[in-house]
C-alpha positions in Angstrom: -61.2 169.8 -69.9 -64.3 170.2 -67.7 -66.0 167.1 -66.3 -69.7 166.4 -66.4 -72.1 164.8 -64.0 -73.2 161.2 -64.8 -76.9 161.7 -65.1 -77.6 165.2 -66.5 -74.2 166.1 -67.9 -73.8 169.3 -66.0 -70.3 170.7 -66.4 -67.8 171.3 -63.6 -64.1 172.1 -63.5 -61.5 169.4 -62.8 -58.1 169.8 -61.2 -56.3 169.9 -64.6 -58.4 172.8 -66.0 -57.1 176.3 -66.5 -58.8 178.4 -63.9 -61.7 180.3 -65.5 -64.2 180.8 -62.7 -66.7 183.2 -64.4 -66.8 181.1 -67.5 -67.3 177.9 -65.6 -70.1 179.4 -63.5 -71.8 180.6 -66.6 -71.5 177.2 -68.3 -73.1 175.5 -65.3 -75.9 178.1 -65.1 -76.7 177.7 -68.9 -76.7 173.9 -68.6 -78.8 173.9 -65.4 -81.5 176.4 -66.4 -83.4 174.2 -69.0 -83.6 171.5 -66.4 -85.4 173.7 -63.8 -89.1 174.3 -63.5 -89.0 177.7 -65.2 -91.7 180.3 -64.4 -93.3 182.6 -67.0 -96.1 185.1 -66.9 -98.0 183.4 -69.7 -97.5 181.0 -72.6 -96.7 183.9 -74.9 -94.0 185.1 -72.5 -92.6 181.5 -72.5 -92.6 181.4 -76.3 -90.8 184.7 -76.6 -88.0 183.4 -74.3 -87.7 179.7 -75.2 -87.5 179.8 -79.0 -86.5 176.1 -79.4 -87.9 174.1 -76.5 -86.6 170.6 -76.0 -88.3 167.4 -74.8 -88.5 167.1 -71.0 -88.6 170.9 -70.2 -90.9 171.9 -67.4 -92.6 175.3 -66.9 -95.1 177.1 -64.7 -97.5 179.6 -66.2 -98.5 182.4 -63.7 -101.7 183.5 -65.5 -103.1 179.9 -65.7 -101.6 178.6 -62.4 -100.4 175.4 -63.9 -97.4 173.2 -64.8 -96.7 172.2 -68.3 -94.0 169.9 -69.9 -92.7 169.7 -73.5 -93.0 166.4 -75.2 -90.6 167.2 -78.0 -93.4 168.5 -80.2 -95.6 170.7 -78.0 -96.2 172.0 -74.5 -98.7 169.8 -72.6 -100.5 170.5 -69.4 -99.7 168.4 -66.3 -103.0 167.4 -64.7 -103.4 166.9 -61.0 -106.0 164.8 -59.3 -109.3 166.7 -59.6 -107.9 169.1 -62.1 -110.5 169.1 -64.9 -109.8 170.4 -68.4 -112.7 171.5 -70.4 -115.9 173.6 -70.2 -119.5 173.7 -69.1 -121.9 175.9 -71.1 -125.6 176.5 -71.5 -128.3 178.0 -73.7 -130.0 179.9 -70.8 -132.3 182.3 -72.8 -134.8 180.4 -74.9 -133.7 179.9 -78.5 -136.5 179.5 -81.1 -136.2 176.4 -83.3 -138.3 176.4 -86.4 -140.1 173.3 -87.6 -138.3 171.1 -90.1 -135.1 173.1 -90.0 -131.8 171.9 -88.6 -130.5 174.7 -86.3 -127.2 175.2 -84.5 -127.5 175.7 -80.8 -126.1 179.1 -79.8 -124.9 178.7 -76.2 -125.0 182.0 -74.3 -123.8 181.2 -70.8 -120.4 179.9 -69.7 -120.2 178.2 -66.2 -116.7 176.9 -66.5 -114.0 177.2 -69.1 -110.5 176.2 -68.1 -108.6 177.0 -71.3 -110.7 179.2 -73.6 -112.6 176.4 -75.3 -115.7 178.6 -75.9 -116.8 182.1 -76.7 -120.3 183.0 -75.5 -123.1 183.4 -78.1 -121.2 181.0 -80.4 -122.3 177.5 -81.5 -118.7 176.3 -81.6 -116.4 174.7 -79.0 -112.7 174.6 -80.2 -110.1 172.3 -78.6 -107.2 174.5 -77.6 -103.7 173.9 -79.0 -101.7 171.5 -76.8 -104.8 169.8 -75.3 -105.1 166.9 -77.7 -106.8 163.8 -76.1 -110.0 161.9 -75.5 -113.0 164.0 -74.5 -116.3 163.2 -72.8 -119.2 165.1 -74.3 -122.5 165.4 -72.6 -125.4 167.4 -74.1 -129.0 167.9 -72.8 -131.8 170.0 -74.3 -135.4 170.6 -73.5 -138.0 172.0 -75.9 -140.9 174.2 -74.7 -143.4 171.5 -76.0 -143.2 168.1 -77.4 -142.7 168.0 -81.2 -145.5 166.3 -83.1 -143.0 164.4 -85.4 -139.3 163.8 -85.6 -136.7 165.4 -83.4 -133.0 164.9 -82.8 -129.9 166.5 -81.5 -126.7 166.1 -83.6 -123.3 166.5 -82.1 -121.1 167.5 -85.1 -117.3 167.2 -85.1 -114.4 168.4 -87.2 -111.6 166.2 -86.2 -108.1 165.9 -87.6 -107.8 162.4 -86.0 -108.1 159.9 -88.9 -111.4 158.0 -89.1 -113.2 159.9 -86.3 -116.9 160.2 -87.2 -118.1 163.7 -88.1 -121.5 163.5 -86.4 -123.5 161.6 -83.8 -127.3 161.9 -83.9 -129.5 161.3 -80.9 -133.3 161.0 -81.5 -136.0 162.5 -79.4 -139.7 161.5 -79.0 -143.1 163.0 -78.8 -143.3 162.7 -75.1 -141.2 164.1 -72.2 -141.4 167.7 -73.5 -138.9 167.1 -76.3 -136.1 166.2 -73.9 -132.9 164.8 -75.5 -129.7 163.7 -73.8 -126.5 162.9 -75.8 -123.5 161.2 -74.2 -120.2 160.5 -75.9 -117.7 159.0 -73.4 -114.4 159.4 -75.2 -114.0 161.2 -78.5 -110.4 161.6 -79.8 -109.8 165.3 -80.7 -106.7 167.5 -81.4 -106.0 171.1 -81.0 -108.1 173.2 -83.5 -110.8 170.5 -83.8 -114.4 171.7 -83.1 -117.7 170.6 -81.6 -121.1 172.0 -82.5 -124.7 170.8 -81.8 -127.5 171.0 -84.3 -131.1 170.4 -83.3 -134.1 169.5 -85.4 -137.9 169.2 -84.7 -141.1 168.9 -86.7 -144.3 170.3 -85.2 -147.0 172.9 -86.1 -144.5 175.7 -85.7 -141.4 176.9 -83.8 -140.5 175.7 -80.3 -138.2 177.3 -77.8 -135.1 175.5 -76.6 -132.9 175.6 -73.6 -129.7 173.4 -73.3 -126.7 172.4 -71.2 -123.4 170.9 -72.4 -120.1 169.8 -70.9 -116.9 168.9 -72.7 -114.0 167.6 -70.6 -110.8 165.8 -71.4 -110.7 162.3 -70.0 -107.3 161.0 -71.3 -104.3 161.7 -73.4 
């Protein structure tokens, strides 16, 4: 009967075993492989080869240049110091915002996107699968003129985390050219949850908007 190592239970032949060199080498290789840092071309390549991952597995994804571990439920990214996870986007071309109408901000420029959070010309940021955690959200907009009445920016969420608010509203004013800054330091979100921004202003007519937004994970 083969022996096993004390910490990881890797098999090895003992003096009383019937010689079976090829079988014993194969058993050791099969036991050892899941405990290595396994390299794959992509997450899809990994999923096609590891049908049933187990907790504690480590892998490297060549296309994303990152390490991930399996926590027993899903693959999670291993972050390094200075390794930011999230996106920075803008509304670069002016977007007309009609008076007294709540309008989604359609971001058109992507400055950074580490894991496909965002598709340009879309109003929606989607948390990728496996990147659940707390996210810091910062939004800034400027209107082409100050509105004559009310104005606000509304960060709207769809969150599968129980009791997470679905919207945060930040008022503007009739000075400072309609500038609004919204800051959310740590919102719990899971894979598939979304973030959008709606803006509202009342004045004599439409105003043009430019905007900047960042969404980065700050904790698990």
